[in-house]
C-alpha positions in Angstrom: -5.6 -54.3 -4.0 -4.2 -50.6 -4.0 -4.9 -48.2 -1.0 -6.9 -45.2 -1.7 -6.6 -41.6 0.4 -10.3 -40.3 1.4 -11.1 -37.9 4.1 -14.1 -37.2 5.7 -16.0 -33.8 5.0 -15.0 -32.2 7.9 -11.2 -33.2 7.3 -11.6 -31.8 4.0 -12.0 -27.9 5.6 -9.8 -28.4 8.5 -6.8 -29.4 5.4 -8.2 -26.7 2.8 -7.7 -23.9 5.7 -4.4 -25.4 6.7 -3.2 -24.8 3.1 -4.7 -21.3 3.6 -3.1 -20.8 6.3 0.4 -22.3 5.0 0.1 -20.1 2.1 -0.1 -17.0 4.0 2.6 -17.4 6.1 6.6 -15.7 5.9 7.8 -18.9 4.5 6.2 -18.9 1.4 6.2 -14.8 1.1 7.0 -13.3 -1.7 10.4 -11.5 -2.5 10.7 -7.9 -0.7 12.4 -5.4 -3.0 13.2 -2.8 -0.3 14.8 -3.3 3.3 15.2 -1.2 6.2 18.1 -1.5 8.7 17.9 1.2 11.7 20.6 2.6 13.8 20.0 1.5 17.4 20.5 4.9 19.0 18.6 8.5 18.9 21.1 11.1 19.0 19.8 15.0 20.4 21.3 18.8 19.5 20.4 21.8 20.8 17.1 21.9 18.3 15.9 18.4 17.6 16.6 14.5 18.0 18.1 13.0 15.0 17.3 8.8 14.3 18.6 7.1 10.8 18.1 4.2 9.4 19.9 2.4 6.3 17.5 1.4 3.4 18.4 -1.2 0.9 16.8 -1.8 -2.4 17.7 -5.0 -3.6 16.0 -4.9 -7.3 18.1 -1.7 -8.4 21.1 -2.7 -5.5 21.2 0.2 -4.0 21.2 1.8 -0.6 20.3 5.1 1.1 20.3 6.6 4.5 17.5 8.1 5.8 17.8 10.5 9.0 14.3 11.6 10.5 15.1 14.8 12.6 12.2 15.8 15.4 10.9 17.6 18.3 8.3 16.8 20.6 7.3 20.1 21.1 7.0 21.8 18.2 5.7 18.9 15.7 6.0 21.6 12.8 10.0 21.2 12.8 9.7 17.4 12.5 11.5 16.4 9.0 13.5 14.0 7.5 15.3 13.4 4.4 17.0 10.1 2.1 20.1 10.6 0.4 20.9 8.2 -2.0 24.8 6.6 -0.9 27.1 6.4 -4.2 27.3 3.4 -6.3 31.2 2.9 -5.4 30.5 2.1 -1.6 31.4 -1.3 -1.6 28.5 -4.1 -1.4 27.5 -7.1 -2.9 25.1 -7.8 -5.9 21.8 -8.2 -4.7 18.3 -9.6 -5.7 15.2 -9.5 -4.3 15.5 -13.2 -3.4 18.0 -12.6 -0.7 17.1 -12.3 2.8 19.3 -9.3 4.8 19.8 -9.6 8.4 20.7 -6.2 10.4 23.9 -6.6 12.9 23.4 -4.6 15.5 25.4 -3.5 18.8 24.2 -2.9 22.2 22.7 -0.1 23.1 21.3 1.3 26.2 17.6 2.1 26.5 17.3 5.5 27.0 14.2 8.3 27.1 14.2 9.1 23.6 13.5 5.6 22.7 11.4 3.8 21.7 11.4 4.9 18.1 10.0 2.9 15.0 10.8 2.9 11.4 8.3 1.2 8.7 8.8 0.7 5.5 6.6 -0.6 2.8 8.9 -3.1 1.4 7.4 -3.0 -2.2 7.0 0.7 -2.8 9.9 1.6 -0.5 7.6 4.3 1.2 9.4 5.3 4.4 7.9 6.6 7.8 9.7 7.3 11.3 7.7 7.6 14.8 8.8 8.4 17.9 6.0 6.4 20.2 6.4 8.1 23.2 4.6 11.0 21.7 1.7 11.2 19.4 1.7 12.9 15.9 5.8 13.1 16.3 5.9 10.9 12.8 8.0 11.7 9.7 7.3 10.4 6.2 10.1 10.5 4.1 10.6 9.5 0.5 13.3 7.6 -1.4 14.9 10.1 -4.3 
């Protein structure tokens, strides 16, 4: 006689919950178009602090460098921009299915850190925040 698989009613709910949980996990995540790779240091000039990050658009095989300038004393001076890197800079052909990993050197954590870069993976909307001071955030757009 063939064996059949049966579950108790409570086990069905647990099984269904486990399937839903796995569906939302990064292991089955959708491809990501944009990725962000911050530089590990913050620089200081006479007028402001500067942080940079590289953005990769894997769909269009395009790279940008974004730079945020900020000052804790004068929040109106906070600004930034993203510059598209020329196509002749050597790089592989990418698709949205590639998983990129940043390689960073070691840096001592100084008084200017922590800083945080955010990117919306589907649209490429970028924001930089220096979390030591509320409001020291800079929104950047890709050209």
